[in-house]
N, C-alpha and C positions, 0 to 999 in steps of 0.2 A: 505787528512790530511797525514802528513808525519810519524810521529812517535807516539808511545803509551807511555803515561807517568803514574807514580805511584804517587798517592796523599797520603801523610800522614797528617791525620786530627787529630790535638791536640785540636779542637774546637768543636762547635755544628755540627751535621751531616749536610752534604751538600745537599740541594735539587737537583732534577732533573733539575731545570732551572739553578741553579748555576753551575752544572756540564756542562751543554750546554754552558754557557757563558764561561766557562774555557776552553772548546774545541774550541770555536771560537777564543778567545784571544790568544791561543797558536798554533792554526792551527795544532791541534793534536788530539788523541783519548785518552780517559782515559782507561788504561788497568785495574787498579784497585784502590780502595780507602780503605786505612788501617785507620781505627777509633781507636784512642788511648784515653782512659778516662784519663783526666789530674786533678783528684782530688789530692790536695797536702794538706799536714799536716803543717800548718804555724808555729807549735810549734817545728818542726823539721828542721835540716838543709836542704836547697834546692838542693845542688849538688848531694847527693845519690838518691834523688827522681828523679831528671832529668835523671840520669843514668838508672833507672829502667824504666822511661817512654820510653827512646829510646830504651832499651832492648826489651821492650814489643812490639816494632814495628816487631821484628822478621826477619829482613834483615840480611843476611851473609855479611862479610866484602866485598866480591866481589859485592854483589848487591849495598852496599853503594857506592862503587866505580864507578860502571858503569851504574846503572839504572837511566833515566832521572826521578828526583823527583821533586815534587812540594809540599811545605810545607804550611798547613793552620795552623797558629800558635794559641796557647792559647790566651785569652784576657788579662791574668794576666802578666804585663809587666816584672817583675823580673824573672818569669818562662820563658817567650819568650826569654829573653836576655841569661839566662843560657842554655837554650835549644839551641840556635843558635850556642853558643861558642862550646857546645859539639858535634853539628851535624858538624860544621866546622872540628873539629878534626877527626871525623869518614870518612868524605867524602873527606877531602883535599880542600875543597873550600866552599864557602858560597852557600847555596841553592837559588832557587827561591821561592818567598813566595807570597801568596795570600794576597790582600788587599780587605776586605769585608766592605761595607758601608750601612748604612740604605738607603732605597728607599724613596726619598722625598714624603712627605704627604701620606705615606701608613698608613692605620689603619685596623688592628693592624699593627705594624711596622714589615716590611719585609726587607730582606737584599739582596743585589746583589753583584757580583764581579766586584769591581771597576777597578782593574789592576792586573797584575803580577809584582813583584818586583825582578829583578834579582840582588840579593845582592852582587854577585861576581863583577858585572859591578859597582855597587856603590863603592865597596872597590877599585877597579882599578882606578876608577876616583879620589878618595880621595888620593890614593897614589901619583898621579900626582901633588897634591897640597902641597906635603911635601917640 
């Protein structure tokens, strides 16, 4: 495995099996997982809450610039969109993101890592369509 990544987890805790799937998909090791509680107050504006969530990660500006990061986004779509916009601002590019899906026919329902979404590549592909 080539490099060690840091996962910033804004969702449910990742299981050891999911972490193993991530390492296999990215051909890397996980250096650490930073879990961030993403409870938001829907009666308040979202932007300052997103800033607080990202500040809670505790990375320096140099770490935002240089660390290989993988984001596990929250399931609340408006929060995820606002989070990605602010992450892009701090990182200078879009992060790679996890896509988690339910395992077919699992009872109780369990989840697996479906793929890694390189959002910066998606952006660059979209730019070619302008």
